[in-house]
C-alpha positions as CSV (number, residue, x, y, z in Angstrom):
1,M,273.6,196.2,174.4
2,P,272.1,197.4,171.3
3,K,270.9,201.1,171.5
4,I,267.2,202.1,171.0
5,R,266.9,204.6,168.4
6,R,264.2,206.4,166.4
7,L,263.9,205.0,162.8
8,P,264.2,207.4,159.8
9,E,260.9,208.8,158.5
10,H,261.1,207.1,155.1
11,L,261.8,203.7,156.9
12,V,258.9,204.2,158.9
13,N,256.7,204.8,156.0
14,R,258.0,201.8,154.3
15,I,257.2,199.6,157.3
16,A,253.6,201.2,157.4
17,A,253.4,200.4,153.7
18,G,253.8,196.7,154.3
19,E,250.2,196.8,155.9
20,V,248.6,199.3,153.7
21,V,250.2,198.4,150.3
22,E,250.0,194.8,149.8
23,R,249.8,195.0,145.9
24,P,248.8,197.6,143.3
25,A,245.1,196.8,143.9
26,S,245.3,197.7,147.7
27,A,247.0,201.0,146.7
28,L,244.4,201.8,144.2
29,K,241.7,201.1,146.5
30,E,243.0,203.8,149.0
31,L,243.1,206.3,146.0
32,V,239.7,205.7,144.8
33,E,238.4,205.8,148.4
34,N,240.0,209.2,148.7
35,A,238.3,210.3,145.6
36,I,234.9,209.2,146.9
37,D,235.5,211.0,150.2
38,A,236.3,214.1,148.2
39,G,232.8,214.2,146.8
40,A,233.6,213.1,143.2
41,T,230.9,212.6,140.7
42,Q,233.2,210.9,138.1
43,I,236.1,208.9,138.8
44,S,238.5,207.5,136.1
45,V,241.2,204.9,136.4
46,K,243.9,204.1,133.9
47,L,246.0,200.9,134.1
48,E,249.3,200.0,132.6
49,G,250.6,196.3,132.7
50,G,247.4,195.4,134.7
51,G,248.5,197.9,137.5
52,R,252.0,196.4,137.9
53,D,253.8,199.1,135.8
54,A,251.5,202.1,136.6
55,F,248.1,203.2,137.4
56,E,246.4,206.6,137.6
57,V,243.1,207.9,139.4
58,I,241.4,211.0,138.2
59,D,238.5,212.6,140.0
60,D,236.4,215.7,139.8
61,G,236.2,216.0,143.7
62,C,236.9,219.2,145.9
63,G,240.8,219.0,145.3
64,M,243.4,220.3,147.6
65,S,245.5,223.5,148.0
66,P,249.3,223.2,147.8
67,D,249.6,223.4,151.7
68,E,247.2,220.6,152.1
69,M,249.0,218.4,149.6
70,A,252.3,218.8,151.6
71,L,250.3,217.8,154.8
72,A,248.4,215.1,153.1
73,L,251.8,213.4,152.4
74,E,252.7,213.3,156.1
75,R,251.8,210.3,158.4
76,H,248.5,210.4,160.3
77,A,247.4,213.7,158.6
78,T,243.8,213.5,157.6
79,S,240.6,215.6,157.0
80,K,238.3,212.7,157.4
81,L,237.7,212.8,161.3
82,P,235.1,215.4,162.7
83,E,237.1,218.4,163.7
84,E,235.4,219.0,166.8
85,L,236.3,215.4,167.9
86,V,240.0,215.3,166.9
87,G,241.8,214.6,170.1
88,D,238.8,212.8,171.7
89,D,238.7,209.1,171.7
90,A,235.1,209.3,170.5
91,A,236.4,210.4,167.1
92,L,237.0,206.7,166.0
93,E,233.3,206.0,166.7
94,Q,232.0,208.7,164.5
95,V,233.8,207.5,161.3
96,R,231.5,208.2,158.3
97,T,234.1,208.3,155.5
98,L,236.0,205.5,153.8
99,G,239.3,206.7,154.8
100,F,240.4,208.2,158.1
101,R,243.8,206.8,159.2
102,G,246.0,209.3,157.3
103,E,248.6,206.5,156.3
104,A,247.7,205.6,152.6
105,L,249.4,208.5,150.7
106,P,252.8,208.6,152.6
107,S,252.8,204.8,152.5
108,I,252.2,204.5,148.7
109,A,254.6,207.3,148.2
110,S,257.3,205.7,150.1
111,V,257.3,202.5,147.7
112,S,256.7,204.1,144.3
113,R,257.2,207.0,142.1
114,F,254.1,209.2,143.2
115,T,252.7,212.1,141.4
116,L,250.0,214.0,143.1
117,E,248.3,216.9,141.2
118,S,245.3,218.7,142.6
119,R,243.4,221.9,142.0
120,V,240.7,223.5,144.1
121,R,238.0,225.4,142.1
122,G,238.9,229.0,141.6
123,A,242.6,228.3,142.3
124,E,245.7,227.3,140.4
125,G,246.6,223.7,140.3
126,W,249.8,222.2,142.0
127,R,252.0,219.1,141.6
128,R,254.3,217.2,144.0
129,V,256.3,214.2,142.8
130,I,257.8,211.8,145.4
131,D,260.1,209.0,144.4
132,H,260.1,206.3,146.9
133,G,259.9,208.7,149.8
134,I,262.3,211.5,148.4
135,E,260.5,214.7,147.1
136,I,261.8,215.4,143.5
137,E,259.4,218.1,142.2
138,D,257.0,220.6,143.6
139,G,255.4,223.3,141.5
140,P,252.4,224.5,139.5
141,A,250.5,222.3,137.1
142,A,247.5,222.8,134.7
143,L,244.5,220.5,135.2
144,P,240.8,220.9,135.7
145,P,239.4,221.1,139.3
146,G,239.8,217.9,141.2
147,T,242.8,215.5,141.8
148,R,245.0,213.3,139.6
149,V,247.3,210.7,141.1
150,R,249.7,208.6,139.2
151,V,251.5,205.7,140.8
152,E,254.5,204.0,138.9
153,N,257.1,201.4,139.5
154,V,255.5,199.9,142.8
155,F,258.2,198.3,145.0
156,A,261.0,199.1,142.2
157,K,263.3,200.0,145.1
158,V,262.1,197.2,147.3
159,P,263.0,194.1,145.5
160,A,262.1,191.9,148.4
161,R,258.4,193.1,147.8
162,R,258.6,193.4,144.2
163,K,259.3,189.7,143.7
164,F,256.0,188.8,145.5
165,L,253.8,190.6,142.8
166,R,251.9,188.1,140.6
167,T,251.3,188.2,137.0
168,E,249.8,191.1,135.0
169,R,246.8,189.2,134.6
170,S,246.5,188.3,138.3
171,E,247.1,191.9,139.3
172,Y,244.7,193.1,136.8
173,G,242.1,190.7,138.2
174,A,242.6,192.1,141.7
175,V,242.3,195.7,140.6
176,M,239.0,195.0,138.9
177,D,237.6,193.2,141.8
178,V,238.4,196.4,144.0
179,M,236.9,198.6,141.3
180,R,233.6,196.6,141.0
181,R,233.1,196.6,144.8
182,L,233.6,200.3,145.3
183,A,231.5,201.2,142.0
184,M,228.8,198.9,143.5
185,A,228.6,200.8,146.8
186,R,228.4,204.2,145.2
187,P,225.7,204.0,142.3
188,E,225.5,207.8,142.4
189,I,229.1,208.1,141.0
190,G,230.2,207.3,137.6
191,F,233.2,205.0,137.1
192,T,235.6,204.2,134.2
193,V,238.6,201.9,134.0
194,E,240.9,201.8,131.0
195,H,243.4,199.2,130.2
196,A,245.4,198.2,127.1
197,G,243.1,200.2,124.8
198,R,239.9,198.9,126.2
199,R,237.4,200.2,128.7
200,P,236.2,197.0,130.7
201,L,234.3,199.1,133.1
202,S,232.1,202.1,132.3
203,L,229.4,203.0,134.6
204,Q,227.2,206.2,134.4
205,P,226.5,208.2,137.5
206,G,222.9,208.4,139.2
207,Q,221.9,204.7,138.8
208,G,219.8,202.9,141.2
209,Q,221.4,200.4,143.5
210,A,219.8,197.4,142.0
211,E,220.6,198.6,138.5
212,R,224.2,199.2,139.3
213,V,224.4,195.7,141.2
214,A,222.9,193.8,138.2
215,Q,225.3,195.5,135.7
216,I,228.3,194.6,137.6
217,V,227.6,191.3,139.1
218,A,225.3,189.5,136.6
219,K,222.6,190.8,134.4
220,E,220.4,187.9,135.2
221,L,220.1,189.2,138.7
222,A,217.5,191.9,137.5
223,Q,215.1,188.9,136.7
224,D,216.6,186.1,138.9
225,G,216.9,188.1,142.2
226,V,214.8,189.8,144.9
227,R,215.3,193.1,146.4
228,L,215.9,193.7,150.2
229,D,214.7,196.7,152.2
230,F,214.7,195.5,155.8
231,E,215.0,197.7,159.0
232,R,215.6,196.8,162.6
233,G,216.0,199.4,165.0
234,E,218.5,202.1,163.6
235,A,220.1,199.4,161.3
236,R,218.9,198.9,157.6
237,L,219.5,196.1,155.2
238,T,219.3,196.7,151.5
239,G,220.6,195.1,148.2
240,V,219.9,192.2,145.8
241,A,219.9,188.6,146.6
242,G,219.8,185.8,143.8
243,L,217.2,183.3,143.9
244,P,218.3,179.8,145.3
245,T,218.2,178.5,141.8
246,F,220.7,181.2,140.5
247,N,223.8,179.9,142.4
248,R,227.4,179.4,141.8
249,G,230.0,176.8,142.6
250,V,232.1,179.4,144.5
251,A,231.4,182.2,146.8
252,D,233.2,184.8,144.6
253,H,229.8,186.5,143.7
254,Q,228.9,187.5,147.2
255,Y,229.5,191.3,147.9
256,L,229.0,192.6,151.5
257,F,229.2,196.2,152.4
258,V,229.0,198.0,155.9
259,N,228.1,201.6,155.8
260,G,229.2,201.7,152.2
261,R,232.6,200.1,152.9
262,P,233.3,196.9,151.0
263,V,234.2,194.2,153.6
264,K,235.1,190.5,153.9
265,D,233.5,189.4,157.3
266,R,233.2,186.0,158.5
267,L,230.0,186.8,160.5
268,L,228.4,188.2,157.5
269,S,229.3,185.3,155.3
270,G,228.1,183.0,157.9
271,A,224.8,184.6,158.1
272,V,224.3,184.5,154.4
273,R,225.1,180.7,154.5
274,G,222.6,180.3,157.3
275,A,219.8,182.1,155.5
276,Y,220.3,179.7,152.4
277,A,220.8,176.7,154.4
278,D,217.8,174.6,153.4
279,M,217.7,176.1,150.0
280,L,221.1,175.3,148.4
281,A,223.3,172.2,148.4
282,R,226.5,172.5,150.5
283,D,228.7,172.8,147.4
284,R,226.6,175.7,146.0
285,H,226.9,179.4,146.9
286,A,224.3,182.3,146.6
287,V,224.7,185.3,144.3
288,L,224.1,188.6,146.1
289,A,225.2,192.1,147.1
290,L,224.0,193.2,150.7
291,F,224.4,196.7,152.1
292,L,224.2,197.1,155.8
293,D,223.7,200.6,157.2
294,L,224.0,201.2,161.0
295,P,225.1,204.0,163.4
296,P,228.9,204.4,163.3
297,E,229.3,203.8,167.1
298,D,227.8,200.3,166.6
299,V,230.6,199.1,164.4
300,D,234.5,199.3,164.7
301,V,236.2,199.9,161.3
302,N,239.6,200.4,163.0
303,V,240.4,196.8,163.0
304,H,243.0,196.5,160.3
305,P,244.9,199.3,158.2
306,A,243.4,197.7,155.0
307,K,239.9,198.6,156.6
308,T,238.3,195.6,155.1
309,E,237.6,193.8,158.5
310,V,234.9,195.2,160.9
311,R,233.6,194.3,164.3
312,F,230.0,194.9,165.5
313,R,228.9,195.7,168.9
314,D,226.1,193.3,168.9
315,P,227.2,190.6,166.5
316,A,224.2,188.3,167.3
317,A,221.7,190.9,166.5
318,I,223.4,191.7,163.2
319,R,223.6,188.0,162.2
320,G,219.8,187.6,163.0
321,M,218.9,190.6,161.1
322,I,220.7,189.4,157.9
323,V,219.2,185.9,158.1
324,S,215.7,187.3,158.8
325,G,216.0,189.9,156.1
326,L,217.2,187.5,153.4
327,R,214.7,184.9,154.2
328,R,211.8,187.4,154.3
329,A,213.0,188.6,150.8
330,L,213.2,185.1,149.4
331,D,209.9,184.2,150.8
332,M,208.5,187.2,148.8
333,G,210.1,185.8,145.8
334,D,207.7,182.8,146.7
335,R,207.2,180.4,143.7
336,R,209.8,182.2,141.4
337,S,212.5,180.1,139.8
338,A,215.6,181.5,138.2
339,Q,215.8,178.9,135.6
340,A,214.7,179.9,132.2
341,P,214.7,177.3,129.2
342,A,218.4,176.8,128.4
343,A,219.3,177.8,124.9
344,D,220.9,174.4,124.0
345,A,218.1,172.6,125.4
346,M,215.6,174.9,123.2
347,G,217.9,174.1,120.2
348,R,217.3,170.4,120.7
349,W,213.5,170.8,120.6
350,Q,213.8,172.6,117.3
351,V,215.2,169.6,115.5
352,E,212.8,168.3,112.8
353,P,212.9,164.8,111.2
354,G,214.3,165.1,107.8
355,Y,212.8,162.8,104.9
356,D,214.8,161.6,102.0
357,A,212.3,161.5,99.1
358,E,214.5,159.1,97.0
359,T,214.9,156.3,99.7
360,G,211.6,157.1,101.5
361,E,213.6,157.1,104.9
362,V,214.3,159.3,107.7
363,R,217.7,160.7,107.5
364,E,220.2,159.6,110.2
365,S,220.9,163.2,111.5
366,A,217.2,163.7,112.1
367,T,217.0,160.4,114.0
368,S,219.8,161.6,116.3
369,G,218.0,164.8,116.8
370,L,214.7,163.1,117.9
371,A,216.8,161.0,120.3
372,E,217.9,164.1,122.0
373,V,214.3,165.4,122.7
374,S,214.1,163.6,126.2
375,P,217.5,164.8,127.4
376,A,216.6,168.3,126.3
377,L,213.6,168.1,128.8
378,H,215.8,166.9,131.5
379,S,218.5,169.7,130.9
380,L,215.8,172.3,131.3
381,F,216.3,171.7,135.0
382,T,219.6,172.4,136.3
383,G,221.6,169.5,137.4
384,R,219.2,167.2,136.2
385,D,220.9,165.5,133.2
386,R,220.7,161.8,133.1
387,G,222.8,160.2,135.8
388,A,223.0,163.5,137.9
389,G,223.2,162.9,141.6
390,G,222.5,164.9,144.7
391,S,218.7,164.7,144.9
392,G,218.3,161.3,146.5
393,F,216.9,159.5,143.7
394,R,217.6,157.7,140.4
395,E,216.3,158.8,137.1
396,P,214.0,156.3,135.3
397,R,215.7,155.0,132.2
398,V,214.2,156.3,129.0
399,E,214.5,154.2,125.9
400,Y,215.3,156.3,123.0
401,A,214.3,155.7,119.4
402,A,218.0,155.4,118.1
403,E,218.6,152.8,120.7
404,R,215.7,150.6,119.2
405,G,216.7,151.3,115.8
406,S,213.6,153.1,114.9
407,A,213.2,156.6,113.7
408,F,210.3,157.4,115.9
409,A,209.9,156.7,119.7
410,L,206.6,155.4,121.3
411,P,205.0,158.1,123.1
412,Q,206.6,158.7,126.5
413,G,203.9,161.3,127.6
414,R,200.4,160.8,128.8
415,A,197.5,163.2,128.5
416,E,194.1,162.9,130.2
417,E,191.1,165.1,130.0
418,A,191.2,167.7,132.8
419,Q,188.2,168.9,134.9
420,P,186.9,172.2,133.9
421,I,188.2,175.0,135.9
422,A,186.4,178.2,136.5
423,A,187.6,180.9,134.1
424,D,187.8,183.7,136.8
425,Q,190.3,181.8,138.9
426,D,194.0,182.8,138.6
427,Y,196.5,179.9,138.6
428,P,200.1,181.1,138.0
429,L,201.3,177.6,137.5
430,G,198.6,176.7,135.1
431,I,196.3,173.6,134.8
432,A,197.7,170.2,134.5
433,R,197.4,168.7,131.0
434,G,199.5,165.6,131.2
435,Q,202.7,164.0,132.3
436,V,205.9,163.3,130.3
437,A,208.3,160.4,131.2
438,N,206.3,159.9,134.4
439,T,208.5,162.5,135.7
440,Y,207.5,166.0,134.4
441,I,204.0,167.6,134.8
442,V,202.9,169.5,131.7
443,A,200.6,172.5,132.6
444,E,198.9,175.2,130.6
445,A,199.2,178.8,132.0
446,S,197.5,181.9,130.6
447,D,200.9,183.1,129.5
448,G,202.7,179.9,128.3
449,L,203.5,176.2,129.1
450,V,204.8,175.2,132.5
451,L,206.9,172.1,133.0
452,V,207.2,171.0,136.7
453,D,209.7,168.4,138.1
454,Q,207.2,166.5,140.2
455,H,209.8,165.1,142.7
456,A,211.7,168.2,143.2
457,A,208.5,170.3,143.6
458,H,207.0,167.7,146.2
459,E,210.4,167.6,147.9
460,R,210.2,171.3,148.7
461,L,206.5,171.2,149.9
462,T,207.1,168.2,152.1
463,L,210.2,170.1,153.7
464,E,207.8,173.1,154.5
465,R,205.2,170.8,155.9
466,L,207.8,169.2,158.1
467,K,208.9,172.6,159.4
468,A,205.3,173.8,159.9
469,A,204.7,170.6,162.1
470,G,207.6,171.4,164.3
471,A,209.9,168.7,162.8
472,E,212.8,170.9,163.6
473,A,212.2,171.0,167.3
474,K,211.5,167.3,167.3
475,M,214.9,166.5,165.5
476,A,216.7,168.8,168.0
477,Q,215.4,166.7,171.1
478,S,218.4,165.2,173.0
479,Q,219.2,161.4,173.0
480,P,221.2,161.0,176.2
481,L,224.4,158.9,175.9
482,L,224.7,155.6,177.8
483,M,228.1,156.8,178.8
484,P,229.1,160.6,178.7
485,D,232.0,161.0,176.2
486,V,235.1,163.0,177.1
487,I,236.6,164.8,174.4
488,E,240.1,166.3,174.6
489,L,240.6,169.5,172.8
490,D,243.0,172.5,172.7
491,E,242.1,175.1,175.4
492,A,241.2,177.5,172.9
493,D,238.6,175.1,171.2
494,C,237.3,174.4,174.8
495,D,236.7,178.1,175.3
496,R,234.9,178.4,172.1
497,L,232.7,175.6,172.7
498,E,232.0,176.7,176.4
499,S,230.6,180.0,174.8
500,A,228.2,178.1,172.6
501,I,227.1,175.7,175.2
502,D,223.5,177.1,175.5
503,K,222.9,177.3,171.8
504,M,224.2,173.7,171.3
505,G,221.7,172.6,174.0
506,E,218.9,174.2,172.1
507,L,219.8,172.0,169.1
508,G,220.0,168.8,171.3
509,L,223.9,168.6,171.9
510,V,224.2,168.7,175.7
511,M,227.9,169.2,176.7
512,E,229.8,170.9,179.5
513,R,233.4,172.0,180.2
514,F,235.5,169.1,181.7
515,G,238.8,170.7,182.9
516,P,241.0,173.1,180.8
517,E,241.4,170.8,177.8
518,A,238.4,168.7,177.7
519,M,234.5,168.8,176.9
520,L,232.0,166.2,178.4
521,V,229.3,165.3,175.9
522,R,226.2,164.1,177.7
523,A,223.6,163.9,174.9
524,M,223.3,164.0,171.2
525,P,220.7,165.4,169.0
526,A,218.1,162.6,168.4
527,A,218.4,163.1,164.6
528,L,222.2,162.6,164.8
529,K,222.3,159.9,167.4
530,K,224.4,157.7,165.1
531,A,227.0,160.4,164.7
532,K,230.4,160.1,166.5
533,P,230.3,162.7,169.4
534,E,234.1,163.6,169.1
535,A,234.1,164.2,165.2
536,L,230.9,166.4,165.7
537,V,232.3,168.4,168.4
538,R,235.6,168.9,166.7
539,D,233.9,170.2,163.6
540,I,231.7,172.6,165.5
541,A,234.8,173.9,167.3
542,D,236.4,174.5,163.9
543,D,233.2,176.0,162.7
544,I,233.2,178.6,165.6
545,A,237.0,179.4,164.9
546,K,236.1,180.0,161.2
547,H,232.9,181.8,161.3
548,G,232.7,183.2,164.9
549,E,229.6,181.3,165.4
550,A,228.5,177.5,165.4
551,L,226.6,177.1,162.3
552,L,227.5,173.3,161.5
553,L,225.0,171.8,163.7
554,G,222.1,173.6,162.6
555,E,223.1,172.7,159.1
556,K,223.5,169.0,159.7
557,L,219.9,169.1,161.2
558,D,218.7,170.9,158.1
559,L,220.4,168.2,155.9
560,V,218.5,165.4,157.9
561,L,215.4,167.3,157.5
562,A,215.9,167.8,153.7
563,T,216.7,164.1,153.4
564,M,213.6,163.3,155.1
565,A,211.6,165.4,152.8
566,C,213.4,163.8,149.9
567,H,212.4,160.2,150.8
568,G,208.9,161.2,151.6
569,S,208.2,162.8,148.4
570,V,206.5,161.8,145.2
571,R,209.1,159.9,143.2
572,A,210.2,160.4,139.7
573,G,208.7,157.7,137.6
574,R,205.3,157.6,139.4
575,V,202.1,157.9,137.3
576,L,199.9,160.7,138.6
577,R,196.4,161.4,137.9
578,V,195.5,164.8,136.6
579,D,193.6,165.8,139.9
580,E,196.9,164.8,141.7
581,M,198.8,167.0,139.5
582,N,196.4,169.8,139.8
583,A,196.7,169.5,143.6
584,L,200.5,169.7,143.5
585,L,200.4,172.9,141.5
586,R,197.9,174.5,143.8
587,E,200.0,173.8,146.8
588,M,203.1,175.1,145.1
589,E,201.3,178.2,144.5
590,R,200.6,178.5,148.4
591,T,204.1,177.6,149.5
592,P,206.9,179.9,150.0
593,R,210.1,179.1,148.2
594,S,208.5,176.5,146.1
595,G,210.4,177.6,143.0
596,Q,213.4,175.6,144.1
597,C,214.0,172.1,145.6
598,N,215.9,171.7,148.8
599,H,219.2,171.4,146.8
600,G,218.8,174.8,145.0
601,R,217.4,173.4,141.6
602,P,214.4,174.8,140.0
603,T,211.1,172.9,140.6
604,W,209.6,174.3,137.3
605,V,210.3,176.2,134.1
606,K,208.0,178.2,131.8
607,L,208.0,178.4,128.1
608,S,206.4,181.6,127.1
609,M,203.8,181.6,124.3
610,D,206.4,183.5,122.2
611,D,208.9,180.6,122.9
612,V,206.4,178.0,121.8
613,E,205.4,179.8,118.7
614,K,209.1,180.2,117.8
615,L,209.4,176.5,118.0
616,F,206.9,176.3,115.1
617,G,208.3,179.3,113.1
618,R,205.4,181.5,113.9
619,H,207.8,184.3,114.8
């Protein structure tokens, strides 16, 4: 029989490095977290070859003495856990720092050339150099107070791992993602990143949370987002959430933090999706940064060596808090829409007809410009170009001048005399002055010109009315099946579904366990009575496996409700009287989330008076 023997220390460190050091970005993350925990106010990162060749982290934190440096390079040696709790199981329930496992430095040093320099204020500096686990230098060093760590040739002596590194561009992208997340969580600290003679990240210390988030994620968030500050018990949720109209096709601009730690958690991601469920199309994703702070004993950060996964003591309460906090903040955003007039659309409005004095005809280029005015109006509303789908209706065909061979089109708009309105009344969306293409309402506000997509606006109002009337509860009513349907599944899927039976029953899906590997469906939600029970139940099982909670059925019911609202709304192409237009505008002003339709597109845009005057060259 093979003998059991103790592995050499350097081999143990390399095995541990397989979990901690996946790529240069993961090693850099550990070093920057150490700098944050050391109380640094300024952290500088220098990259070579996108981090593949080398990277350096410099901070002005508390520094380490030579003895502490030697101890820090031993496995499971750390200063992060409370001294009075070391040796007690409760220590891991009181983690208040980013690092605490004592694995990062020896793991990184075992797979790279690792240079550690540090100096405590009032003392001399010291340097230790470790080359793939072997100490090659130990002596004095000249440097300002703080710590400087240089990592070179990652995996140079571990070719099996080296070949899995990606291109310089990919590794650089991963490094920048790590730096953005850490910098976002610590606006009180200044961060700089230098690479290839450039400084792609330069953040000053002492910024506010919202300012730092907008600078890193998207400058538009300052205007197109709402701030969160929501408390429930000892937990607090802060951050910035983009309006539904400010969205993306992928979820790469969703940043989640727990007690200042960047995390990637399925529960939190699912809660975000649930909060935006009836405000975004399924293929669109919100832009946000959420910061959740709660007592350390209510969250377990010791799930994985990379420390990006967490577990909550009460996950249902955390999910409910995030959904409630986001919805409350978005309701406060109210009628706001993120959609400003697009630059290219504004450019089309500025085209003037050119006149040829010799021939007495309008030049062809000017004719083409005039033909683009109506598409310009469409393109002011995201996703509403001619032929765009997703909103449940077809755009009316507009016949352009160029199609008829004439330079000037017949008027497509209509204006009627409006009833006088009391001057002391405040109407944020203005007073209706007419209708364009039987689709867009033109209103005059005190500070500009408002254009409203009548169908998108009424679609949101109808959905909110249906909700207020309890339509969600009616849709969730059960429709018993003539014959109960037995669905065979894996035992693990059955276990997941069994844990969600009560919640599914509230949504109208009545089922029960039918043996180790089967579920019995007795009733379907009334709104989904035509759906196939087997396909629905399998999708829900997959949903629970992916997100830890069943979100799919609620989303399907929301989709049905949104479809009902779409078909029950004022259609594009319908002629409205001025009093009907004003009634629509007043109801929008009273209705939460009326700034976007059920698919996340804006219901209105505003041209400020400055923009209008620019169109006529007054500015």
